[in-house]
Structure formats: structure tokens, C-alpha cells
SEPA-228263 format. One line per 8 residues: number of its first residue (from 1); for each residue x, y, z of N, C-alpha, C. Coordinates in Angstrom, 2 decimals, decimal comma. Example, Ala and Ser with C-alpha at 12.3 -4.5 7.8 and 13.67 -1.06 7.14 Angstrom:
2
1	13,19:-5,69:7,80:12,30:-4,50:7,80:13,20:-3,30:7,80; 12,85:-2,25:7,08:13,67:-1,06:7,14:12,90:0,03:7,87
END
This chain:
169
1	96,12:132,48:130,12:96,47:132,05:128,76:95,61:132,86:127,78; 96,20:133,39:126,68:95,56:134,14:125,75:94,61:133,37:124,91; 93,53:134,02:124,41:92,38:133,45:123,64:92,93:132,68:122,44; 93,93:133,28:121,70:94,44:132,55:120,46:95,13:131,38:120,85; 96,08:131,34:121,98:96,72:130,11:122,36:95,74:129,02:122,81; 94,69:129,49:123,48:93,62:128,55:123,95:92,99:127,86:122,69; 92,75:128,59:121,69:92,04:128,04:120,45:93,13:127,06:119,73; 94,35:127,42:119,74:95,45:126,63:119,09:95,57:125,26:119,87
9	95,37:125,34:121,20:95,70:124,14:121,94:94,50:123,25:122,19; 93,29:123,78:121,76:92,02:123,02:121,81:92,30:121,69:120,99; 92,17:120,57:121,61:92,30:119,30:120,97:93,75:118,75:120,88; 94,66:119,53:121,46:96,06:119,15:121,38:96,46:118,51:122,76; 97,38:117,62:122,81:98,00:117,07:123,99:99,09:117,91:124,22; 99,28:118,35:125,40:100,20:119,44:125,81:101,14:118,81:127,00; 102,38:119,05:126,85:103,28:118,61:127,96:104,25:119,76:128,31; 104,12:120,19:129,55:105,08:121,14:129,95:106,44:120,85:130,28
17	107,42:121,44:129,71:108,87:121,00:129,99:109,53:122,01:130,91; 109,02:123,09:131,23:109,67:124,02:132,10:108,91:125,47:131,79; 109,29:126,37:132,58:108,72:127,65:132,43:108,90:128,20:130,98; 107,80:128,57:130,32:107,90:129,11:129,04:108,26:128,09:127,86; 108,27:126,84:128,22:108,62:125,80:127,16:107,59:124,64:127,26; 106,88:124,41:126,19:105,91:123,37:126,21:105,96:122,59:124,92; 105,67:121,32:125,00:105,47:120,54:123,77:104,03:120,45:123,50; 103,59:120,50:122,26:102,14:120,28:121,92:102,12:119,23:120,66
25	101,24:118,48:120,76:100,94:117,58:119,49:99,42:117,62:119,23; 99,13:117,97:117,99:97,83:118,04:117,53:97,78:118,88:116,28; 96,50:119,19:115,80:96,25:119,92:114,40:96,98:121,08:114,29; 97,07:121,90:115,45:97,63:123,23:115,21:99,14:123,35:115,06; 99,90:122,15:115,42:101,39:122,35:115,31:101,98:121,34:114,35; 101,17:120,54:113,67:101,84:119,51:112,79:102,45:120,20:111,77; 101,97:121,07:111,07:102,68:121,62:109,95:103,99:122,31:110,22; 104,11:123,00:111,29:105,34:123,64:111,66:106,38:122,66:112,09
33	105,95:121,52:112,88:106,92:120,60:113,27:107,50:119,78:112,09; 106,51:119,53:111,05:107,00:118,85:109,82:108,07:119,62:109,09; 107,77:121,04:109,00:108,69:121,97:108,33:110,05:121,99:108,95; 110,22:122,00:110,32:111,43:121,99:110,90:112,07:120,73:110,89; 111,34:119,64:110,92:111,87:118,21:110,81:112,59:118,03:109,51; 112,25:118,66:108,34:112,97:118,55:107,12:114,35:119,14:107,08; 114,52:120,03:108,01:115,87:120,70:108,14:116,19:120,97:109,49; 117,52:121,13:109,92:117,78:121,50:111,29:117,33:122,77:111,53
41	116,93:122,89:112,88:116,56:124,29:113,43:117,77:125,25:113,44; 118,91:124,63:113,60:120,13:125,48:113,70:121,00:124,90:112,50; 121,64:125,88:111,75:122,53:125,46:110,71:124,01:126,08:111,11; 125,01:125,29:110,88:126,37:125,83:111,00:126,72:126,41:109,71; 127,12:127,75:109,66:127,40:128,47:108,39:128,94:128,30:108,02; 129,80:128,65:108,92:131,26:128,74:108,53:132,04:129,03:109,82; 133,42:128,80:109,83:134,28:128,50:108,75:134,38:126,99:108,43; 134,53:126,58:107,24:134,76:125,08:106,94:136,30:124,69:107,15
49	137,15:125,58:107,06:138,58:125,35:107,32:139,16:126,47:107,88; 140,21:126,22:108,90:140,96:127,28:109,40:142,47:126,77:109,60; 143,43:127,69:109,50:144,78:127,40:109,64:145,24:128,12:110,88; 145,84:127,36:111,84:146,22:127,99:113,10:147,76:127,64:113,27; 148,41:128,53:114,17:149,74:128,12:114,49:149,65:126,79:115,52; 150,40:125,89:115,19:150,51:124,52:115,89:150,83:124,88:117,27; 150,16:124,34:118,24:150,61:124,42:119,71:150,30:125,61:120,40; 149,67:126,68:119,69:149,31:128,06:120,20:147,71:128,12:120,32
57	147,36:128,68:121,42:145,88:129,02:121,39:145,60:130,05:120,40; 144,50:129,75:119,60:144,23:130,50:118,43:142,66:130,76:118,43; 142,26:131,97:118,13:140,89:132,45:118,06:140,25:131,86:116,81; 138,99:131,25:116,91:138,28:130,84:115,76:136,89:131,14:116,00; 136,12:132,02:115,19:134,79:132,34:115,27:133,87:131,48:114,46; 132,89:130,88:115,17:131,91:129,90:114,46:130,66:130,57:114,20; 129,99:130,47:113,05:128,79:131,26:112,83:127,70:130,32:112,51; 126,49:130,59:113,16:125,34:129,74:113,05:124,08:130,58:112,75
65	123,12:129,95:112,01:121,85:130,60:111,86:120,63:129,62:112,38; 119,69:130,25:113,11:118,51:129,72:113,59:117,42:129,78:112,81; 116,65:128,83:112,44:115,47:128,84:111,47:114,50:129,89:111,95; 113,95:130,63:110,91:113,09:131,75:111,19:111,91:131,18:112,13; 111,41:132,02:113,08:110,31:131,61:113,87:110,62:130,82:115,08; 112,04:130,49:115,16:112,49:129,62:116,35:113,47:130,36:117,08; 113,68:130,04:118,33:114,74:130,48:119,21:115,35:129,36:119,85; 116,59:129,47:120,43:117,16:128,50:121,26:117,66:129,15:122,52
73	117,71:128,41:123,64:118,25:128,85:124,91:119,60:129,40:124,72; 119,98:130,48:125,38:121,35:130,92:125,38:122,17:129,87:126,23; 123,47:130,32:126,27:124,44:129,37:127,05:124,04:129,28:128,47; 123,49:130,55:128,89:123,09:130,73:130,33:121,66:130,99:130,43; 120,79:129,96:130,27:119,30:130,31:130,46:119,02:130,75:131,75; 117,89:131,37:131,98:117,49:131,96:133,26:116,92:130,75:134,16; 116,51:129,83:133,71:116,03:128,55:134,40:116,86:127,46:134,40; 117,20:126,85:135,54:118,10:125,69:135,51:117,65:124,48:134,81
81	116,38:124,37:134,70:115,91:123,11:134,11:115,91:123,33:132,45; 116,15:124,44:131,94:116,29:124,58:130,43:117,61:124,19:130,06; 117,67:123,70:128,77:118,83:123,23:128,16:119,64:124,34:127,54; 120,95:124,49:128,02:121,75:125,66:127,44:122,32:125,21:126,21; 122,64:126,21:125,43:123,41:125,96:124,19:124,92:125,65:124,54; 125,53:124,68:123,92:126,81:124,30:124,27:127,60:123,74:123,23; 128,78:124,32:123,03:129,67:123,83:121,90:130,79:122,99:122,47; 131,14:121,95:121,84:132,19:120,96:122,31:133,01:120,41:121,17
89	134,22:120,02:121,55:135,07:119,28:120,51:135,56:117,99:121,20; 135,28:116,88:120,64:135,67:115,60:121,22:137,19:115,35:121,42; 137,53:114,63:122,59:138,97:114,35:122,71:139,51:113,51:121,52; 140,75:113,50:121,43:141,46:112,64:120,46:141,38:113,13:119,01; 141,13:114,41:118,70:140,97:114,92:117,38:142,17:115,64:116,98; 143,13:115,85:117,75:144,33:116,60:117,49:143,94:118,18:117,78; 142,89:118,48:118,17:142,40:119,81:118,39:141,74:119,98:119,78; 142,08:120,91:120,52:141,57:121,01:121,92:140,91:122,31:122,09
97	139,79:122,33:122,58:139,04:123,59:122,93:139,48:124,15:124,33; 140,14:125,29:124,27:140,65:125,87:125,60:139,86:127,02:126,04; 138,96:127,61:125,33:138,15:128,78:125,77:136,89:128,83:124,77; 135,81:129,28:125,38:134,64:129,45:124,59:133,84:130,72:125,12; 133,48:131,65:124,31:132,74:132,86:124,54:131,41:132,91:123,86; 130,38:132,82:124,55:129,13:132,87:123,84:128,49:134,19:123,82; 127,64:134,53:122,84:127,12:135,90:122,83:126,02:136,17:124,04; 125,85:137,27:124,32:124,77:137,51:125,21:123,42:137,22:124,55
105	122,52:136,56:125,25:121,30:136,23:124,72:120,35:137,53:124,87; 119,16:137,35:124,14:118,18:138,47:124,25:116,97:137,95:125,14; 116,49:138,75:126,00:115,39:138,33:126,73:114,02:138,47:126,10; 113,31:137,46:126,10:111,98:137,35:125,61:110,93:136,81:126,56; 109,75:137,04:126,24:108,55:136,41:127,12:107,72:135,75:126,01; 107,09:134,74:126,40:106,14:133,88:125,51:104,70:134,20:125,85; 103,93:134,16:124,83:102,42:134,42:125,14:101,81:133,47:126,21; 102,41:132,20:126,20:101,76:131,27:127,17:102,11:131,56:128,60
113	103,23:132,39:128,85:103,75:132,51:130,11:104,43:133,95:130,17; 103,66:135,02:130,07:104,19:136,47:129,93:105,02:136,91:131,26; 104,94:136,20:132,40:105,64:136,54:133,45:107,05:136,04:133,48; 107,35:134,96:132,68:108,65:134,40:132,73:109,54:134,93:131,60; 110,67:135,33:131,86:111,72:135,78:130,80:112,55:134,73:130,51; 112,81:134,58:129,24:113,75:133,58:128,62:114,88:134,30:128,12; 116,17:133,71:128,25:117,40:134,30:127,57:117,65:133,44:126,53; 117,52:133,89:125,16:117,64:133,07:124,01:118,39:133,82:122,90
121	118,73:132,86:121,93:119,39:133,41:120,65:118,35:133,21:119,52; 118,38:134,18:118,65:117,52:134,10:117,40:118,36:134,56:116,21; 117,85:134,22:115,01:118,56:134,63:113,85:120,06:134,04:113,71; 120,96:134,93:113,48:122,22:134,51:113,31:123,04:134,86:114,65; 123,93:133,95:114,92:124,80:134,21:116,16:126,23:133,58:115,96; 127,21:134,17:116,70:128,51:133,53:116,58:129,02:133,21:117,91; 129,90:132,20:117,91:130,55:131,60:119,23:132,14:131,85:118,91; 132,67:132,56:119,86:134,12:132,82:119,81:134,77:131,81:120,54
129	135,65:130,97:119,89:136,36:129,94:120,63:137,91:130,14:120,57; 138,65:129,45:121,45:140,10:129,28:121,51:140,41:127,94:121,35; 141,24:127,71:120,30:141,66:126,17:120,20:143,13:126,08:120,05; 143,56:124,94:120,41:144,99:124,48:120,32:145,04:123,24:119,40; 145,86:123,20:118,32:145,94:122,17:117,42:147,39:121,66:117,38; 147,50:120,37:117,28:148,80:119,84:117,10:149,24:119,93:115,53; 150,46:119,87:115,13:150,74:119,91:113,84:149,95:118,90:112,91; 149,57:119,41:111,81:148,92:118,50:110,81:147,54:118,98:110,42
137	146,91:118,07:109,63:145,52:118,47:109,21:144,54:117,65:109,90; 143,57:118,23:110,63:142,61:117,51:111,46:141,09:117,82:111,10; 140,35:116,82:110,67:138,92:116,99:110,30:138,26:116,92:111,55; 137,79:117,80:112,26:137,15:117,87:113,48:135,62:117,81:113,51; 134,99:116,90:113,99:133,63:116,78:114,09:133,11:117,24:115,42; 133,08:118,69:115,65:132,71:119,26:116,90:131,10:119,24:116,98; 130,68:119,63:118,14:129,08:119,41:118,16:128,52:120,75:118,83; 127,34:121,09:118,41:126,59:122,12:119,16:125,35:121,54:119,62
145	125,06:121,60:120,91:123,91:121,08:121,55:122,93:122,31:121,96; 121,69:122,10:121,60:120,73:123,20:121,78:119,38:122,68:121,94; 118,38:123,43:122,34:117,02:123,05:122,24:116,32:124,23:121,58; 115,63:123,88:120,42:114,91:124,91:119,65:113,41:124,88:120,12; 112,81:126,24:120,10:111,54:126,38:120,50:110,83:127,42:119,58; 109,56:127,37:119,35:108,78:128,31:118,75:108,10:129,15:119,88; 107,16:129,99:119,51:106,37:130,76:120,50:105,46:129,86:121,26; 105,16:128,65:120,69:104,23:127,77:121,42:104,74:126,32:121,76
153	105,78:125,98:121,22:106,39:124,55:121,50:107,85:124,39:121,50; 108,35:123,45:122,10:109,86:123,03:122,06:110,02:121,79:121,49; 111,04:121,67:120,62:111,44:120,44:120,04:112,40:119,70:120,97; 112,65:118,47:120,84:113,61:117,84:121,68:114,97:118,35:121,52; 115,71:118,28:122,58:117,11:118,77:122,48:117,83:118,03:121,43; 118,85:118,61:120,72:119,56:118,14:119,70:120,98:118,64:119,63; 121,84:117,69:118,99:123,15:118,10:118,79:123,37:118,02:117,32; 124,10:119,12:116,80:124,41:119,05:115,38:125,82:118,94:115,16
161	126,30:118,35:114,10:127,85:118,28:113,82:128,31:119,69:113,26; 129,39:120,22:113,73:130,19:121,33:113,24:131,46:120,71:112,80; 131,49:120,56:111,51:132,67:119,96:110,88:133,73:121,10:110,42; 134,80:121,00:110,93:135,85:122,02:110,66:137,20:121,32:110,32; 137,81:121,73:109,12:139,11:121,23:108,82:140,11:122,17:109,49; 140,83:121,71:110,59:141,83:122,56:111,29:143,18:122,08:110,76; 143,93:123,07:110,26:145,29:122,77:109,87:146,16:123,46:110,91; 147,01:122,72:111,44:148,00:123,24:112,55:149,42:123,30:111,81
169	149,96:124,54:111,70:151,14:124,72:111,03:152,12:125,39:111,99
END
């Protein structure tokens, strides 16, 4: 473990959640945790509304932004115990998810465990979906589930709403 990380962790309670991912509570992390708690680690950017041909599989690209200094596991993390990023649409909304294509993640290593590679998303990323809508206007409250981490700690897994007005014509 690096000298800077040892200094930061001195006096902190640490809980390992898996390779390259740890939770820490103490003086060194309080300000960062509070800053992320004020807003979501991941924001849904757009689209707010899409019009698709009713009854036909149609492509819709969803755009997201991860808060600076954080990363989230890709849809296919390298370790089984890590929480993958996952997009879903609940049943009964008049819109059905028939396909999802996630971007390739980037490989990183963390100072606390430089031998373990993680596959993650950072900054802005897009998910390509294929949806089928019945005729009409459908306000869909889809969800993106993820776990956000910094270089030194992971936040609890979270799901955020992805609200999309889908018009099937």
C-alpha cells in the first residue's frame, strides 16, 4: 500500500468490498462523500422524449455523465463480485426493451491494489438500446443501476431513474 494511502487511511475504518473497491469512513473521506451525496454520481443527460414507429424495434441512444473523480463498473466487470452497470425498463409501461449494447469499458488500476485491473466507465458514456412501443404516449421510468467509486472508496450501489417520454406512432 502506498505511503499517501496509508496516511489517508490512518484513523479510518475500512471495509473491503472486493478487489480494488473499499469503503472508508473517517476524516480523509468525509468531504468527498458529502459532495457526492448532494448530487448523484451518475446523471442521465438525454433524450427526454423519443418518437418511434409503434410495434417496431427502434434504436434509442441514452447519454449519461459520471461525476468528476468517480468511475462506475462497466456492464461486464472483470470480477464476479463487482456490481455491473445495468439498464432496465419495468414491465407494464407500454415500452419493451428488446436489446441493449453497452460501451466497452476502460481498464484501470487503483493505488490500493495496483495488480488488479478494473473495467470501468468514466466521464460521459452512452448506452445503445432497442425498444418496442405500443401506440400512444408512454412516460417510462427506466432505471440505471451502478456502483460508483473513487480512487479510494466505493459508494453503495444505486439505481437512478431514467425518465423518457416514448411516443409510439
